TIDO-762170 format. One record per residue (C-alpha): residue number from 1; residue in three letters; chain; x, y, z. Coordinates in pm, 1 decimal, padded with zeros to 6 digits. Each point is the difference from the previous one (the first is absolute). Layout:
<nodes>
+-----+--------+--------+----------+----------+----------+
: num : residu : chaine :        u :        v :        w :
+-----+--------+--------+----------+----------+----------+
: NUM :    ala :      A :        X :        Y :        Z :
...
+-----+--------+--------+----------+----------+----------+
</nodes>
This chain:
<nodes>
+-----+--------+--------+----------+----------+----------+
: num : residu : chaine :        u :        v :        w :
+-----+--------+--------+----------+----------+----------+
:   1 :    unk :      A : -00394.9 : -02608.4 :  01270.1 :
:   2 :    unk :      A :  00055.0 :  00126.7 :  00354.0 :
:   3 :    unk :      A :  00230.0 : -00295.1 :  00074.0 :
:   4 :    unk :      A :  00211.8 :  00076.4 : -00303.6 :
:   5 :    unk :      A :  00033.9 :  00365.3 :  00100.4 :
:   6 :    unk :      A :  00090.9 : -00103.1 :  00354.3 :
:   7 :    unk :      A :  00268.0 : -00228.6 : -00145.7 :
:   8 :    unk :      A :  00142.3 :  00286.8 : -00205.4 :
:   9 :    unk :      A :  00014.6 :  00226.6 :  00306.0 :
:  10 :    unk :      A :  00161.3 : -00280.3 :  00202.5 :
:  11 :    unk :      A :  00265.0 : -00058.7 : -00264.8 :
:  12 :    unk :      A :  00086.1 :  00361.9 : -00068.8 :
:  13 :    unk :      A :  00013.0 :  00111.1 :  00361.6 :
:  14 :    unk :      A :  00094.8 : -00319.5 :  00184.6 :
:  15 :    unk :      A : -00318.6 :  00021.3 :  00208.6 :
:  16 :    unk :      A : -00188.6 : -00285.0 :  00159.2 :
:  17 :    unk :      A : -00338.4 : -00091.8 : -00144.8 :
:  18 :    unk :      A : -00174.1 :  00180.9 :  00284.7 :
:  19 :    unk :      A :  00206.1 :  00316.6 : -00050.3 :
:  20 :    unk :      A : -00056.3 : -00002.2 : -00375.5 :
:  21 :    unk :      A : -00375.3 : -00044.1 :  00040.7 :
:  22 :    unk :      A : -00008.3 :  00280.3 :  00256.7 :
:  23 :    unk :      A :  00177.6 :  00231.8 : -00246.5 :
:  24 :    unk :      A : -00247.9 : -00088.5 : -00274.7 :
:  25 :    unk :      A : -00298.1 :  00041.7 :  00233.7 :
:  26 :    unk :      A :  00131.9 :  00333.6 :  00126.7 :
:  27 :    unk :      A :  00048.9 :  00124.6 : -00356.1 :
:  28 :    unk :      A : -00362.2 : -00083.4 : -00077.3 :
:  29 :    unk :      A : -00130.1 :  00144.2 :  00326.7 :
:  30 :    unk :      A :  00196.7 :  00324.3 : -00030.6 :
:  31 :    unk :      A : -00143.5 :  00057.8 : -00346.6 :
:  32 :    unk :      A : -00348.3 : -00128.9 :  00095.7 :
:  33 :    unk :      A :  00002.1 : -00254.3 : -00280.5 :
:  34 :    unk :      A : -00048.3 : -00373.6 : -00013.7 :
:  35 :    unk :      A :  00299.6 : -00223.2 :  00068.4 :
:  36 :    unk :      A : -00015.5 : -00139.7 : -00351.8 :
:  37 :    unk :      A :  00080.7 :  00342.9 : -00151.8 :
:  38 :    unk :      A :  00356.4 :  00044.7 :  00132.7 :
:  39 :    unk :      A :  00052.5 : -00374.2 : -00044.2 :
:  40 :    unk :      A : -00097.0 :  00025.2 : -00366.6 :
:  41 :    unk :      A :  00229.2 :  00299.4 : -00044.1 :
:  42 :    unk :      A :  00296.9 : -00188.7 :  00142.9 :
:  43 :    unk :      A : -00066.5 : -00306.1 : -00214.9 :
:  44 :    unk :      A : -00045.0 :  00213.5 : -00312.7 :
:  45 :    unk :      A :  00329.3 :  00178.2 :  00065.1 :
:  46 :    unk :      A :  00189.1 : -00324.0 :  00050.6 :
:  47 :    unk :      A : -00159.6 : -00147.1 : -00311.9 :
:  48 :    unk :      A :  00103.4 :  00299.3 : -00207.8 :
:  49 :    unk :      A :  00354.1 : -00020.0 :  00134.1 :
:  50 :    unk :      A :  00017.6 : -00369.5 : -00087.5 :
:  51 :    unk :      A : -00140.0 :  00058.5 : -00348.4 :
:  52 :    unk :      A :  00260.7 :  00268.2 : -00061.9 :
:  53 :    unk :      A :  00272.4 : -00237.8 :  00109.4 :
:  54 :    unk :      A : -00128.2 : -00275.7 : -00226.6 :
:  55 :    unk :      A : -00066.0 :  00214.0 : -00308.1 :
:  56 :    unk :      A :  00305.0 :  00221.3 :  00034.3 :
:  57 :    unk :      A : -00000.2 :  00370.7 :  00055.9 :
:  58 :    unk :      A : -00352.3 :  00068.1 : -00132.2 :
:  59 :    unk :      A :  00133.1 :  00293.4 : -00195.9 :
:  60 :    unk :      A : -00182.4 :  00325.5 :  00057.8 :
:  61 :    unk :      A : -00161.9 : -00112.6 :  00324.2 :
:  62 :    unk :      A :  00139.0 :  00128.3 :  00328.1 :
:  63 :    unk :      A :  00026.2 : -00264.1 :  00271.0 :
:  64 :    unk :      A : -00287.6 :  00012.0 :  00245.1 :
:  65 :    unk :      A :  00125.3 :  00004.4 :  00359.3 :
:  66 :    unk :      A : -00159.9 : -00214.2 :  00266.7 :
:  67 :    unk :      A : -00249.7 :  00177.8 :  00222.0 :
:  68 :    unk :      A :  00172.2 :  00189.2 :  00280.0 :
:  69 :    unk :      A : -00108.6 : -00146.1 :  00331.6 :
:  70 :    unk :      A :  00306.8 :  00120.6 :  00186.7 :
:  71 :    unk :      A : -00184.5 :  00286.8 :  00164.2 :
:  72 :    unk :      A : -00190.5 : -00255.4 :  00205.2 :
:  73 :    unk :      A :  00185.3 : -00108.4 :  00313.2 :
:  74 :    unk :      A :  00074.6 : -00367.8 :  00031.2 :
:  75 :    unk :      A : -00228.1 : -00175.8 :  00250.0 :
+-----+--------+--------+----------+----------+----------+
</nodes>
């Protein structure tokens, strides 16, 4: 799961694997939660976005944005 989330961060932000992992680790550390929690949130958000794209507009459901990790400085 963590690898998938790192891949998402790498793709969306054009970060290296090390930078993406550092962002994920910092997000977990800042919130004092396990690494798997922000990773799961990222994967869930991407999954929902993909499902909406596959099934159409999912009428009545607002799109769920990806978690905002931009407040964390890049390593």
